[in-house]
C-alpha angles and dihedrals in degrees: 000000000000092000089062095048098099099033112129105168145016096264090058090049092052091049092051092048103038106017135246124323111278096030120120093245093050092047091051091050091049092053092049091047091052092048089051092050092050090046092053093045092050092047094047093048091049093049092046087054089051092234131141119229088253093053090049095048091050094050092045095045098246140098130280089232089058092051091049092049090051093048089052092046092240099124136055116236132211116231090237091055093046091052091047093051093049099038102037100024099040106018090236129130123231122221122192130207125193118202 
């Protein structure tokens, strides 16, 4: 518990747990975190549209198993596929921000 003694915010906690920005362990954490965020956004948008994974897959031109893997953050996704799923499958636009 000593390593948590002087932590005052979330960024400090992440640094203690996963390392400084730019380290391999921190980069891996950041990638997993982004996959989780995309998975939750996809799942939420699909549920908001009252669609099953199978319905979304058919409308987006992919397979239900792939949608399931994406929603569980178990598969990498190409940007073009992500756009197709959201735009064609869910009638939603995607915006990207680079920091």
